[in-house]
TIMI-2910 file (N, C-alpha, C, CB; in pm, 1 decimal, decimal comma, always signed):
<rs>
+----------+----------+----------+----------+----------+----------+----------+----------+----------+----------+----------+----------+------+
!      n_x !      n_y !      n_z !     ca_x !     ca_y !     ca_z !      c_x !      c_y !      c_z !     cb_x !     cb_y !     cb_z ! resn !
+----------+----------+----------+----------+----------+----------+----------+----------+----------+----------+----------+----------+------+
! +11372,6 !  +9726,0 ! +10127,8 ! +11350,9 !  +9602,4 ! +10203,5 ! +11432,5 !  +9490,5 ! +10139,1 ! +11198,7 !  +9564,8 ! +10208,4 !  Unk !
! +11488,2 !  +9406,7 ! +10219,8 ! +11572,4 !  +9299,5 ! +10169,1 ! +11488,9 !  +9192,9 ! +10098,7 ! +11652,8 !  +9237,1 ! +10282,7 !  Unk !
! +11553,7 !  +9121,3 ! +10009,6 ! +11487,0 !  +9014,8 !  +9935,4 ! +11453,4 !  +8898,5 ! +10029,2 ! +11575,7 !  +8966,2 !  +9818,2 !  Unk !
! +11333,3 !  +8845,2 ! +10013,0 ! +11291,3 !  +8731,1 ! +10094,9 ! +11259,0 !  +8614,9 ! +10003,7 ! +11168,8 !  +8766,9 ! +10183,7 !  Unk !
! +11304,6 !  +8497,4 ! +10042,8 ! +11265,2 !  +8374,2 !  +9976,2 ! +11169,7 !  +8303,3 ! +10071,1 ! +11390,2 !  +8283,6 !  +9939,3 !  Unk !
! +11042,1 !  +8297,0 ! +10033,8 ! +10940,1 !  +8239,5 ! +10120,8 ! +10881,8 !  +8115,8 ! +10052,9 ! +10828,1 !  +8343,6 ! +10153,0 !  Unk !
! +10892,6 !  +8003,2 ! +10121,7 ! +10836,0 !  +7876,9 ! +10074,2 ! +10734,2 !  +7829,7 ! +10176,5 ! +10947,1 !  +7768,9 ! +10051,3 !  Unk !
! +10619,4 !  +7780,5 ! +10127,3 ! +10514,1 !  +7732,8 ! +10216,5 ! +10483,4 !  +7588,0 ! +10181,5 ! +10385,9 !  +7821,5 ! +10205,7 !  Unk !
! +10509,4 !  +7499,3 ! +10276,2 ! +10475,0 !  +7357,9 ! +10261,0 ! +10334,3 !  +7338,9 ! +10315,5 ! +10578,1 !  +7264,5 ! +10335,0 !  Unk !
! +10246,2 !  +7284,6 ! +10231,9 ! +10105,8 !  +7267,2 ! +10269,3 ! +10062,2 !  +7124,4 ! +10241,4 ! +10015,7 !  +7366,9 ! +10193,3 !  Unk !
!  +9942,2 !  +7092,9 ! +10286,6 !  +9876,4 !  +6967,4 ! +10250,3 !  +9729,6 !  +6998,2 ! +10224,0 !  +9892,6 !  +6858,5 ! +10363,1 !  Unk !
!  +9666,0 !  +6912,9 ! +10144,3 !  +9525,3 !  +6931,6 ! +10113,2 !  +9441,0 !  +6925,0 ! +10240,3 !  +9478,3 !  +6826,1 ! +10012,1 !  Unk !
!  +9336,0 !  +7004,0 ! +10242,6 !  +9238,6 !  +7005,9 ! +10352,1 !  +9300,0 !  +7040,6 ! +10487,7 !  +9170,6 !  +6872,1 ! +10361,3 !  Unk !
!  +9404,9 !  +7124,0 ! +10485,0 !  +9469,6 !  +7169,4 ! +10608,9 !  +9429,6 !  +7315,0 ! +10630,8 !  +9627,1 !  +7153,6 ! +10601,8 !  Unk !
!  +9349,2 !  +7338,2 ! +10733,9 !  +9297,7 !  +7472,0 ! +10761,6 !  +9410,4 !  +7570,7 ! +10792,6 !  +9199,4 !  +7467,1 ! +10878,0 !  Unk !
!  +9509,6 !  +7527,4 ! +10868,2 !  +9620,1 !  +7617,2 ! +10901,0 !  +9700,9 !  +7653,9 ! +10776,5 !  +9711,3 !  +7552,9 ! +11005,6 !  Unk !
!  +9713,9 !  +7561,0 ! +10682,8 !  +9783,5 !  +7592,1 ! +10557,2 !  +9710,2 !  +7704,0 ! +10484,0 !  +9793,9 !  +7465,9 ! +10466,8 !  Unk !
!  +9578,5 !  +7693,8 ! +10479,2 !  +9497,3 !  +7797,2 ! +10414,6 !  +9512,7 !  +7931,4 ! +10486,2 !  +9349,2 !  +7755,4 ! +10412,0 !  Unk !
!  +9514,9 !  +7928,1 ! +10619,7 !  +9529,0 !  +8051,3 ! +10696,7 !  +9662,9 !  +8119,0 ! +10668,1 !  +9515,5 !  +8022,1 ! +10846,5 !  Unk !
!  +9769,5 !  +8039,9 ! +10661,0 !  +9901,7 !  +8096,2 ! +10632,2 !  +9902,0 !  +8163,9 ! +10495,8 ! +10010,0 !  +7986,4 ! +10637,5 !  Unk !
!  +9852,8 !  +8093,8 ! +10395,1 !  +9853,9 !  +8151,1 ! +10259,8 !  +9764,4 !  +8274,6 ! +10250,5 !  +9808,8 !  +8046,4 ! +10157,4 !  Unk !
!  +9647,8 !  +8271,8 ! +10314,6 !  +9558,9 !  +8388,5 ! +10314,9 !  +9626,2 !  +8508,8 ! +10380,8 !  +9427,4 !  +8355,5 ! +10387,6 !  Unk !
!  +9697,0 !  +8484,5 ! +10491,4 !  +9763,8 !  +8594,3 ! +10560,5 !  +9877,2 !  +8650,9 ! +10476,8 !  +9816,8 !  +8547,8 ! +10695,7 !  Unk !
!  +9956,8 !  +8563,9 ! +10415,3 ! +10065,9 !  +8611,7 ! +10329,4 ! +10009,5 !  +8692,8 ! +10212,1 ! +10150,4 !  +8492,4 ! +10276,7 !  Unk !
!  +9896,1 !  +8648,4 ! +10158,3 !  +9831,5 !  +8723,3 ! +10050,0 !  +9787,4 !  +8862,0 ! +10098,6 !  +9709,8 !  +8644,6 !  +9995,2 !  Unk !
!  +9729,4 !  +8869,4 ! +10219,1 !  +9685,8 !  +8998,2 ! +10274,4 !  +9803,1 !  +9093,6 ! +10291,1 !  +9615,8 !  +8977,7 ! +10409,2 !  Unk !
!  +9918,6 !  +9038,9 ! +10327,8 ! +10038,4 !  +9120,5 ! +10346,7 ! +10111,8 !  +9145,8 ! +10214,5 ! +10132,5 !  +9052,9 ! +10446,1 !  Unk !
! +10059,2 !  +9089,9 ! +10105,9 ! +10120,9 !  +9105,2 !  +9973,5 ! +10263,6 !  +9049,7 !  +9970,5 ! +10121,9 !  +9252,9 !  +9932,7 !  Unk !
! +10281,6 !  +8932,7 ! +10031,4 ! +10410,8 !  +8863,6 ! +10034,3 ! +10411,4 !  +8757,5 !  +9925,0 ! +10438,1 !  +8799,4 ! +10174,6 !  Unk !
! +10512,2 !  +8758,9 !  +9840,4 ! +10527,4 !  +8655,4 !  +9736,6 ! +10584,1 !  +8529,5 !  +9801,3 ! +10620,4 !  +8704,7 !  +9619,6 !  Unk !
! +10532,5 !  +8415,0 !  +9759,4 ! +10578,5 !  +8288,3 !  +9815,5 ! +10556,7 !  +8177,2 !  +9714,6 ! +10505,6 !  +8256,5 !  +9948,0 !  Unk !
! +10629,9 !  +8068,6 !  +9733,6 ! +10607,8 !  +7949,3 !  +9652,0 ! +10540,6 !  +7844,5 !  +9738,9 ! +10741,8 !  +7895,1 !  +9591,9 !  Unk !
! +10454,2 !  +7765,3 !  +9676,5 ! +10378,0 !  +7662,8 !  +9747,5 ! +10433,6 !  +7525,7 !  +9711,5 ! +10226,5 !  +7671,8 !  +9713,3 !  Unk !
! +10450,4 !  +7443,9 !  +9814,4 ! +10494,2 !  +7306,0 !  +9795,5 ! +10394,6 !  +7216,5 !  +9868,1 ! +10641,1 !  +7283,7 !  +9848,4 !  Unk !
! +10314,9 !  +7142,1 !  +9790,2 ! +10210,3 !  +7057,2 !  +9847,1 ! +10264,1 !  +6915,5 !  +9865,3 ! +10083,9 !  +7056,6 !  +9756,5 !  Unk !
! +10259,3 !  +6866,7 !  +9988,7 ! +10313,2 !  +6733,8 ! +10020,2 ! +10213,2 !  +6621,6 !  +9993,4 ! +10356,6 !  +6728,9 ! +10165,2 !  Unk !
! +10085,5 !  +6655,4 !  +9969,8 !  +9978,8 !  +6555,8 !  +9965,3 ! +10007,0 !  +6440,9 !  +9870,0 !  +9850,7 !  +6621,3 !  +9926,5 !  Unk !
! +10043,5 !  +6471,0 !  +9748,3 ! +10066,8 !  +6365,7 !  +9649,7 ! +10210,0 !  +6364,2 !  +9599,3 !  +9972,5 !  +6382,1 !  +9533,3 !  Unk !
! +10302,0 !  +6414,7 !  +9680,1 ! +10440,7 !  +6422,7 !  +9636,6 ! +10535,8 !  +6373,1 !  +9745,2 ! +10475,5 !  +6566,0 !  +9597,7 !  Unk !
! +10576,2 !  +6247,4 !  +9736,4 ! +10672,5 !  +6195,2 !  +9834,5 ! +10802,3 !  +6275,8 !  +9837,3 ! +10703,8 !  +6049,3 !  +9804,0 !  Unk !
! +10844,8 !  +6329,2 !  +9723,5 ! +10968,6 !  +6407,4 !  +9719,5 ! +10955,6 !  +6536,8 !  +9799,8 ! +11006,3 !  +6439,4 !  +9574,5 !  Unk !
! +10840,0 !  +6603,5 !  +9787,8 ! +10817,1 !  +6727,1 !  +9862,5 ! +10803,1 !  +6695,4 ! +10011,3 ! +10690,6 !  +6800,6 !  +9810,1 !  Unk !
! +10736,3 !  +6585,9 ! +10044,3 ! +10725,4 !  +6543,3 ! +10183,9 ! +10863,7 !  +6519,6 ! +10242,7 ! +10639,7 !  +6415,5 ! +10195,5 !  Unk !
! +10947,7 !  +6453,3 ! +10169,0 ! +11084,0 !  +6424,7 ! +10215,2 ! +11162,8 !  +6555,2 ! +10233,8 ! +11157,1 !  +6331,5 ! +10114,7 !  Unk !
! +11142,4 !  +6649,8 ! +10142,1 ! +11209,0 !  +6780,0 ! +10152,7 ! +11166,6 !  +6851,4 ! +10281,2 ! +11176,7 !  +6867,9 ! +10029,3 !  Unk !
! +11036,9 !  +6847,3 ! +10312,6 ! +10987,9 !  +6910,0 ! +10435,4 ! +11045,5 !  +6838,8 ! +10558,1 ! +10833,2 !  +6907,9 ! +10439,6 !  Unk !
! +11045,8 !  +6707,0 ! +10555,8 ! +11096,4 !  +6630,5 ! +10669,1 ! +11245,9 !  +6651,3 ! +10691,3 ! +11067,9 !  +6483,6 ! +10648,7 !  Unk !
! +11317,8 !  +6691,9 ! +10589,2 ! +11460,2 !  +6721,9 ! +10603,7 ! +11481,4 !  +6841,0 ! +10697,9 ! +11523,3 !  +6751,0 ! +10465,9 !  Unk !
! +11375,5 !  +6919,0 ! +10721,1 ! +11380,2 !  +7031,6 ! +10815,4 ! +11332,8 !  +6989,2 ! +10953,8 ! +11294,5 !  +7148,4 ! +10764,3 !  Unk !
! +11319,0 !  +6858,0 ! +10975,6 ! +11272,2 !  +6801,2 ! +11103,1 ! +11130,7 !  +6846,5 ! +11137,2 ! +11366,9 !  +6840,4 ! +11216,3 !  Unk !
! +11048,8 !  +6863,1 ! +11035,2 ! +10907,8 !  +6899,3 ! +11051,7 ! +10826,3 !  +6792,0 ! +10981,8 ! +10876,2 !  +7043,1 ! +10993,4 !  Unk !
! +10720,3 !  +6745,7 ! +11049,0 ! +10644,4 !  +6631,8 ! +10998,6 ! +10495,9 !  +6659,9 ! +10979,1 ! +10660,5 !  +6516,8 ! +11091,5 !  Unk !
! +10458,1 !  +6787,7 ! +10990,3 ! +10319,1 !  +6825,0 ! +10962,8 ! +10316,2 !  +6965,3 ! +10904,1 ! +10232,0 !  +6817,4 ! +11091,9 !  Unk !
! +10207,9 !  +6994,8 ! +10834,2 ! +10193,6 !  +7124,4 ! +10769,2 ! +10107,6 !  +7217,5 ! +10852,9 ! +10133,5 !  +7108,1 ! +10630,0 !  Unk !
! +10120,2 !  +7345,2 ! +10829,7 ! +10206,6 !  +7412,4 ! +10734,8 ! +10346,6 !  +7437,9 ! +10791,5 ! +10143,5 !  +7542,9 ! +10692,2 !  Unk !
! +10440,0 !  +7447,0 ! +10701,3 ! +10575,8 !  +7489,4 ! +10733,4 ! +10607,6 !  +7605,6 ! +10641,1 ! +10680,3 !  +7371,6 ! +10717,4 !  Unk !
! +10650,7 !  +7715,7 ! +10699,6 ! +10693,4 !  +7831,5 ! +10620,9 ! +10843,1 !  +7847,0 ! +10640,7 ! +10616,2 !  +7962,6 ! +10662,7 !  Unk !
! +10915,1 !  +7854,0 ! +10529,2 ! +11057,8 !  +7882,5 ! +10533,1 ! +11078,5 !  +8023,4 ! +10480,4 ! +11139,5 !  +7778,1 ! +10450,2 !  Unk !
! +11139,1 !  +8107,5 ! +10561,9 ! +11169,1 !  +8244,7 ! +10522,9 ! +11319,9 !  +8258,1 ! +10522,2 ! +11102,2 !  +8349,6 ! +10619,3 !  Unk !
! +11376,6 !  +8264,2 ! +10403,1 ! +11522,4 !  +8264,2 ! +10387,9 ! +11584,2 !  +8149,0 ! +10466,7 ! +11582,0 !  +8398,8 ! +10434,5 !  Unk !
! +11517,2 !  +8033,8 ! +10464,3 ! +11567,6 !  +7913,3 ! +10528,8 ! +11530,8 !  +7896,8 ! +10675,2 ! +11712,6 !  +7910,6 ! +10517,0 !  Unk !
! +11472,1 !  +8000,2 ! +10737,3 ! +11431,9 !  +7991,0 ! +10878,2 ! +11288,4 !  +7942,0 ! +10887,5 ! +11447,0 !  +8128,1 ! +10949,5 !  Unk !
! +11262,0 !  +7853,5 ! +10984,3 ! +11133,8 !  +7784,1 ! +10995,2 ! +11031,4 !  +7856,3 ! +11081,6 ! +11155,9 !  +7647,6 ! +11050,0 !  Unk !
! +10907,0 !  +7850,5 ! +11033,2 ! +10789,6 !  +7884,8 ! +11113,7 ! +10693,4 !  +7769,0 ! +11092,1 ! +10724,9 !  +8026,6 ! +11072,6 !  Unk !
! +10664,4 !  +7695,3 ! +11198,5 ! +10578,9 !  +7577,0 ! +11188,5 ! +10440,6 !  +7611,1 ! +11239,6 ! +10638,4 !  +7457,9 ! +11267,5 !  Unk !
! +10339,6 !  +7579,0 ! +11161,1 ! +10202,4 !  +7611,2 ! +11198,9 ! +10169,1 !  +7754,1 ! +11160,0 ! +10181,2 !  +7590,6 ! +11349,5 !  Unk !
! +10049,7 !  +7798,2 ! +11197,4 ! +10007,3 !  +7935,2 ! +11169,6 ! +10037,8 !  +8020,8 ! +11291,0 !  +9856,0 !  +7941,7 ! +11133,7 !  Unk !
! +10152,5 !  +8087,6 ! +11286,6 ! +10196,7 !  +8174,4 ! +11395,1 ! +10207,5 !  +8316,5 ! +11339,1 ! +10334,1 !  +8125,6 ! +11456,0 !  Unk !
! +10098,2 !  +8387,1 ! +11341,2 ! +10089,1 !  +8518,2 ! +11277,1 ! +10196,7 !  +8614,8 ! +11327,4 !  +9951,3 !  +8578,0 ! +11300,7 !  Unk !
! +10212,8 !  +8626,1 ! +11458,3 ! +10310,0 !  +8721,0 ! +11513,0 ! +10452,9 !  +8684,6 ! +11474,0 ! +10298,0 !  +8727,0 ! +11664,9 !  Unk !
! +10484,7 !  +8557,2 ! +11476,4 ! +10619,6 !  +8514,5 ! +11438,8 ! +10644,1 !  +8539,9 ! +11289,9 ! +10640,3 !  +8364,7 ! +11471,7 !  Unk !
! +10542,4 !  +8514,9 ! +11207,2 ! +10555,3 !  +8544,9 ! +11064,4 ! +10580,4 !  +8693,6 ! +11043,1 ! +10428,9 !  +8500,9 ! +10988,0 !  Unk !
! +10502,6 !  +8776,9 ! +11110,6 ! +10520,2 !  +8922,3 ! +11098,5 ! +10662,0 !  +8963,2 ! +11135,4 ! +10419,3 !  +8996,6 ! +11187,6 !  Unk !
! +10710,4 !  +8907,9 ! +11245,5 ! +10844,6 !  +8942,7 ! +11292,4 ! +10950,6 !  +8898,3 ! +11192,3 ! +10871,6 !  +8879,3 ! +11429,5 !  Unk !
! +10942,1 !  +8774,1 ! +11148,0 ! +11043,9 !  +8721,3 ! +11058,4 ! +11039,0 !  +8785,8 ! +10919,7 ! +11028,0 !  +8571,8 ! +11045,7 !  Unk !
! +10923,6 !  +8833,4 ! +10880,2 ! +10910,7 !  +8901,0 ! +10751,6 ! +10945,4 !  +9049,8 ! +10760,8 ! +10769,6 !  +8884,3 ! +10698,5 !  Unk !
! +10972,1 !  +9096,4 ! +10882,2 ! +11006,5 !  +9236,6 ! +10901,3 ! +10887,4 !  +9329,1 ! +10893,2 ! +11107,4 !  +9277,8 ! +10800,7 !  Unk !
! +10767,6 !  +9276,9 ! +10919,5 ! +10646,4 !  +9357,9 ! +10908,3 ! +10610,3 !  +9429,3 ! +11037,3 ! +10531,5 !  +9271,9 ! +10865,5 !  Unk !
! +10651,3 !  +9377,0 ! +11151,2 ! +10611,3 !  +9437,8 ! +11279,2 ! +10671,4 !  +9576,5 ! +11293,1 ! +10654,6 !  +9349,3 ! +11398,0 !  Unk !
! +10801,6 !  +9590,8 ! +11269,9 ! +10863,9 !  +9722,4 ! +11282,9 ! +10804,1 !  +9820,8 ! +11184,1 ! +11014,8 !  +9712,5 ! +11262,1 !  Unk !
! +10780,1 !  +9776,0 ! +11060,5 ! +10723,3 !  +9862,5 ! +10958,9 ! +10582,2 !  +9904,8 ! +10999,0 ! +10722,0 !  +9791,9 ! +10822,5 !  Unk !
! +10504,4 !  +9812,2 ! +11054,1 ! +10367,3 !  +9843,4 ! +11092,6 ! +10365,3 !  +9940,2 ! +11210,5 ! +10290,9 !  +9715,0 ! +11127,8 !  Unk !
! +10454,2 !  +9918,8 ! +11308,8 ! +10457,8 ! +10007,1 ! +11424,6 ! +10508,9 ! +10145,6 ! +11386,9 ! +10545,3 !  +9947,1 ! +11534,2 !  Unk !
! +10606,2 ! +10152,8 ! +11298,5 ! +10662,6 ! +10282,6 ! +11262,1 ! +10564,6 ! +10364,6 ! +11179,2 ! +10793,1 ! +10264,0 ! +11185,1 !  Unk !
! +10466,7 ! +10298,2 ! +11116,0 ! +10371,0 ! +10372,8 ! +11035,2 ! +10258,3 ! +10431,7 ! +11120,0 ! +10313,1 ! +10283,1 ! +10927,2 !  Unk !
! +10251,5 ! +10394,9 ! +11244,9 ! +10149,5 ! +10449,6 ! +11334,4 ! +10196,5 ! +10582,6 ! +11391,6 ! +10117,3 ! +10350,2 ! +11448,5 !  Unk !
! +10104,9 ! +10672,4 ! +11405,6 ! +10135,5 ! +10801,9 ! +11464,2 ! +10096,5 ! +10797,1 ! +11610,1 ! +10062,3 ! +10917,6 ! +11390,0 !  Unk !
! +10188,2 ! +10843,0 ! +11695,7 ! +10158,4 ! +10845,0 ! +11838,2 ! +10123,7 ! +10987,4 ! +11878,9 ! +10278,0 ! +10790,9 ! +11921,4 !  Unk !
! +10020,6 ! +10996,6 ! +11958,0 !  +9975,6 ! +11125,9 ! +12006,1 !  +9995,5 ! +11131,4 ! +12157,4 !  +9826,8 ! +11151,1 ! +11968,0 !  Unk !
! +10034,1 ! +11245,3 ! +12206,5 ! +10039,0 ! +11263,5 ! +12352,2 !  +9940,2 ! +11373,0 ! +12389,0 ! +10184,2 ! +11299,5 ! +12401,5 !  Unk !
!  +9870,8 ! +11352,2 ! +12496,7 !  +9766,1 ! +11444,3 ! +12538,0 !  +9803,3 ! +11509,0 ! +12668,3 !  +9632,0 ! +11373,0 ! +12550,4 !  Unk !
+----------+----------+----------+----------+----------+----------+----------+----------+----------+----------+----------+----------+------+
</rs>
């Protein structure tokens, strides 16, 4: 599997931020966290991607805004792997 650089921009008390991190943990995906709550520099970094609310996930520089489970799976290359691991039966 190719190397992934995953960054997650979050803010305190953001339910969707928690959901994103919990899902990445379930999938055993390594990521770095950038909290905008008390960091104007991190907020500015997030806004440079034309995003003004959390969560923002950057996967090798590509954006996923909000908690979009299916889009995260696709961009992380998990959907094909998950489908290929299923056995299909014909009756």
